[in-house]
C-alpha positions in Angstrom: 20.2 141.8 4.6 19.5 144.0 1.6 15.8 144.2 2.6 16.7 146.7 5.3 18.3 149.1 2.9 16.4 152.2 1.8 15.2 152.2 -1.8 17.2 154.0 -4.3 15.3 157.1 -5.7 14.0 156.7 -9.2 13.7 160.4 -9.9 15.8 163.5 -9.1 18.7 163.3 -11.6 21.6 161.0 -12.2 23.8 162.6 -9.5 21.2 162.1 -6.8 20.7 158.5 -7.9 24.4 157.8 -7.9 24.9 159.4 -4.4 21.9 157.4 -3.1 23.5 154.2 -4.5 26.8 155.0 -2.8 24.9 155.7 0.5 23.1 152.3 0.1 26.4 150.5 -0.5 28.0 152.2 2.4 25.1 151.1 4.7 25.5 147.6 3.4 29.2 147.7 4.1 28.6 149.0 7.6 26.1 146.2 8.4 28.3 143.4 7.0 31.6 141.8 8.1 33.2 142.9 4.8 36.0 145.4 4.9 35.6 146.5 1.2 33.1 146.6 -1.6 34.1 147.1 -5.2 31.6 147.8 -8.0 32.4 148.3 -11.6 30.2 149.5 -14.5 31.8 149.9 -17.8 35.0 151.9 -17.4 33.9 153.4 -14.0 34.5 151.7 -10.7 33.8 152.4 -7.0 35.6 151.0 -4.0 34.1 151.5 -0.5 36.3 150.5 2.5 35.8 150.5 6.2 38.1 152.7 8.3 40.0 149.6 9.5 41.0 148.9 5.9 42.1 152.5 5.3 44.1 153.1 8.5 47.8 153.3 8.1 48.5 154.6 11.6 47.1 154.4 15.0 44.7 157.3 14.5 41.0 156.6 14.8 38.6 159.1 13.3 35.3 157.4 14.1 32.9 155.2 12.2 33.4 156.6 8.7 33.4 154.6 5.5 35.9 155.7 2.9 35.2 155.8 -0.8 37.5 155.8 -3.7 36.1 156.2 -7.2 38.1 155.0 -10.1 37.3 156.0 -13.6 38.9 156.5 -16.9 41.7 159.1 -16.5 43.2 161.5 -19.0 45.3 159.9 -21.6 49.0 159.9 -20.7 51.4 161.6 -23.1 53.5 159.3 -25.2 56.8 158.6 -23.5 59.6 160.6 -25.0 57.3 162.3 -27.5 57.2 165.9 -28.4 55.7 167.9 -25.5 56.0 165.1 -23.0 57.0 166.3 -19.6 59.0 164.6 -16.9 56.6 163.8 -14.1 57.5 165.5 -10.9 57.0 163.7 -7.6 53.6 164.6 -6.2 51.4 164.1 -3.2 48.4 162.3 -4.6 44.8 162.2 -3.4 44.1 159.1 -1.3 40.4 159.3 -2.0 37.8 161.0 -4.3 36.1 164.1 -2.9 36.1 167.9 -2.8 39.5 169.3 -2.2 40.1 172.3 0.1 43.4 174.1 0.2 42.8 175.9 3.5 41.2 174.9 6.8 38.4 177.5 6.5 37.1 180.0 3.9 39.2 183.1 3.9 42.1 181.6 5.8 45.6 180.9 4.4 46.3 177.8 2.3 48.1 174.9 4.0 50.9 175.1 1.4 52.0 177.7 -1.1 54.1 177.5 -4.3 57.7 178.1 -3.3 57.1 177.0 0.3 58.6 173.9 1.9 56.5 170.8 2.8 57.6 168.1 5.3 56.5 164.5 5.5 53.3 164.3 7.6 52.4 168.0 7.1 48.8 168.7 6.2 48.5 170.0 2.6 44.7 170.1 2.3 41.4 168.6 3.1 39.2 166.3 1.1 35.5 166.2 1.9 34.0 162.8 1.1 30.8 161.4 2.4 30.2 164.4 4.6 33.6 163.9 6.4 36.6 166.1 6.1 39.8 164.1 5.8 43.2 165.8 6.4 45.6 165.0 3.6 49.2 164.7 4.7 52.3 164.9 2.6 54.3 161.7 2.0 57.1 163.7 0.5 59.5 166.4 1.7 60.6 169.3 -0.5 59.7 172.6 -2.1 56.2 173.0 -3.5 56.5 173.6 -7.3 52.8 173.6 -8.1 49.4 173.2 -6.4 47.6 171.1 -9.0 44.2 170.7 -7.3 41.9 173.7 -7.2 40.2 174.5 -3.9 36.5 173.6 -3.9 36.9 171.3 -6.9 36.4 167.5 -7.2 39.6 165.5 -7.1 39.8 161.8 -7.9 41.8 159.1 -6.1 45.4 159.0 -7.1 45.2 162.5 -8.8 48.2 164.7 -8.0 47.4 167.4 -5.5 50.8 169.1 -5.0 54.0 168.7 -7.1 57.2 168.8 -5.0 60.9 169.1 -5.8 62.7 167.0 -3.3 65.3 168.8 -1.1 
């Protein structure tokens, strides 16, 4: 089965090689009966899942393959130490990709600091593998902070929006 896959490029930079590898793994996943592929190299890992493995509701958004990259995160502050903050409830990124706070350039953001957010409300978009994924809040409350910057890379499980429950 792997003979049908396009060869990974040898030149063109590390980023292009990595993206080509992800594309090859996604193609392998699509052509197989697997629902998930997980690859680890050192402290970095990548998980690719078919939409059927990602779906939590009855929505069907086509034949996309989802990707979640897991890598070493920032060190957590010591519990109870000086300068440690109480973690607020937050809406977290379900996948790795580029975060967009508004539906189009120049339009209003989905959520604003001080505004209220409801469960199921769209709070942003994440572009991954050339697909835009609506990110919906799993919390209700008042937006205290928008953590993610529009147009920047966010990683899976990274807080996007901090919320004070109502």
